[in-house]
C-alpha positions in Angstrom: 0.0 0.0 0.0 1.3 3.5 -1.0 1.4 6.1 1.7 0.6 9.5 0.2 1.5 12.7 1.8 -1.4 14.7 3.2 -2.2 18.2 2.0 -1.0 19.5 5.3 2.4 17.7 5.0 2.8 19.1 1.5 1.9 22.6 2.7 4.5 22.3 5.4 7.2 21.2 3.0 6.3 24.2 0.8 6.7 26.5 3.9 10.0 25.0 4.6 11.2 25.4 1.1 10.0 29.0 1.0 11.7 29.8 4.3 15.0 28.2 2.9 14.7 30.2 -0.3 14.2 33.4 1.6 17.2 32.7 4.0 19.3 31.8 1.0 18.3 35.0 -0.8 19.0 37.2 2.2 22.3 35.5 3.0 23.7 35.2 -0.5 22.0 37.3 -3.1 20.4 40.5 -2.0 22.6 43.5 -2.8 24.9 41.5 -5.1 25.8 42.9 -8.5 23.5 40.3 -10.1 20.6 41.3 -7.9 21.1 45.0 -8.8 21.2 44.1 -12.6 17.8 42.4 -12.1 16.4 45.4 -10.3 17.6 47.7 -13.0 16.2 45.4 -15.7 12.8 45.3 -13.9 12.4 49.1 -13.8 14.4 51.0 -16.4 13.0 49.3 -19.5 9.5 50.6 -18.7 10.7 54.1 -19.0 12.3 53.4 -22.4 9.1 51.6 -23.5 7.0 54.6 -22.5 9.1 56.8 -24.7 8.9 54.4 -27.7 5.3 53.1 -27.4 2.8 54.6 -29.9 0.5 56.4 -27.6 -2.4 56.2 -30.1 -2.2 52.4 -29.8 -1.1 52.1 -26.2 -4.1 50.0 -25.1 -3.6 47.5 -28.0 0.1 47.2 -27.6 -0.2 46.9 -23.8 -2.9 44.2 -24.1 -0.4 42.3 -26.4 2.3 42.7 -23.8 0.0 41.6 -20.9 -0.9 38.5 -22.9 2.8 37.8 -23.5 3.5 38.3 -19.8 0.7 35.9 -18.8 2.3 33.2 -21.2 5.8 33.9 -19.9 4.9 33.7 -16.3 2.9 30.6 -16.7 5.5 28.8 -18.8 8.2 29.9 -16.4 6.3 28.6 -13.4 5.7 25.3 -15.2 9.3 24.9 -16.1 10.5 25.9 -12.6 8.1 23.5 -10.9 9.0 20.6 -13.2 12.7 21.4 -12.6 13.5 22.0 -16.2 15.5 25.1 -15.1 16.1 27.3 -12.0 17.0 30.8 -11.0 19.7 31.1 -8.4 19.2 34.9 -8.2 15.7 36.5 -7.9 14.5 40.0 -7.3 12.0 38.7 -4.7 12.6 35.2 -3.2 8.9 34.3 -3.0 8.5 34.5 -6.7 10.5 31.6 -8.2 11.1 33.1 -11.5 13.3 35.5 -13.4 10.9 38.4 -12.6 12.9 41.0 -14.6 12.6 38.9 -17.8 9.0 37.7 -17.2 7.5 41.1 -16.2 9.7 43.5 -18.2 12.2 42.4 -20.8 10.2 39.8 -22.7 6.9 41.8 -22.7 8.5 45.0 -23.7 10.6 43.6 -26.6 7.6 41.6 -27.8 5.4 44.8 -27.6 7.8 46.7 -29.7 8.0 44.0 -32.3 4.3 44.0 -32.3 4.0 47.7 -32.7 6.7 48.2 -35.4 5.8 45.2 -37.6 2.1 45.5 -38.3 1.5 43.0 -41.1 1.5 39.2 -40.4 4.3 38.6 -42.8 6.7 41.3 -41.3 5.6 40.2 -37.8 6.4 36.6 -38.4 9.8 37.5 -39.9 10.6 39.8 -36.9 9.4 37.0 -34.5 11.7 34.4 -36.0 14.7 36.8 -35.7 13.6 37.7 -32.1 13.1 34.0 -31.2 16.6 33.2 -32.6 18.2 36.1 -30.6 16.4 35.2 -27.4 17.1 31.4 -27.7 20.6 31.3 -29.0 22.1 34.6 -27.8 20.2 36.0 -24.8 19.6 32.7 -22.9 23.3 31.6 -23.2 24.4 35.0 -21.9 21.9 34.8 -19.0 23.2 31.3 -18.2 26.9 32.4 -18.5 26.3 35.2 -15.9 24.6 32.8 -13.5 21.0 34.2 -13.7 19.6 31.1 -15.2 20.5 27.4 -14.7 19.4 24.8 -17.3 18.5 21.5 -15.7 16.5 19.5 -18.3 16.2 22.2 -20.9 18.1 23.0 -24.2 18.2 26.4 -25.8 16.5 25.2 -29.0 13.4 24.2 -27.0 12.7 27.8 -26.4 12.9 28.8 -30.1 9.4 27.5 -31.2 7.9 28.6 -27.9 8.7 32.2 -28.4 7.3 32.0 -31.9 4.0 30.3 -30.7 3.7 32.9 -27.8 4.0 35.8 -30.3 1.7 34.3 -32.8 -1.0 33.4 -30.3 -0.8 36.7 -28.5 -1.1 38.6 -31.8 -4.0 36.4 -32.9 -5.8 37.0 -29.6 -5.4 40.8 -29.8 -6.4 41.0 -33.5 -9.5 38.8 -32.8 -10.5 41.0 -29.9 -10.0 44.2 -31.9 -12.2 42.7 -34.7 -14.9 41.8 -32.2 -14.8 45.3 -30.8 -15.1 46.9 -34.3 -18.0 44.7 -35.3 -20.1 45.5 -32.3 
């Protein structure tokens, strides 16, 4: 007979893990150069985005970015929980993801691609270039500097995911705009 852990036992294990992560964060990472880089990457790009975003399309572009953010956070959480990768340095230890990338860098860069490449053809081309750069340049750099540890993941797995995220997000936004215009 298999003895399964109770929900209370699992919750206690989660509390212990969270406590350990917070202690590790406070003892090893807060205030380090990598932590400061993440803080800067979390905040500064939003000011740049505000300067570059087309204010006439700000709701549309932002909706696209929020959808990208939802995909990114969800996929990042799944990958983290399944131990496909981990993040030794975090902005906030209770969020087990690379917050600066999930909440800022990816959404902003995707939003700018969405804004500047308005046809499906140009958007897809830009998306392939963006996915290539993210998968085979940015991710290895982030790994090299110790922000991201690959466990059961390869860079090329990310390539189609970035493309699918962009295509689905654009399709959702365009579909919602069409629905709004028809009503």
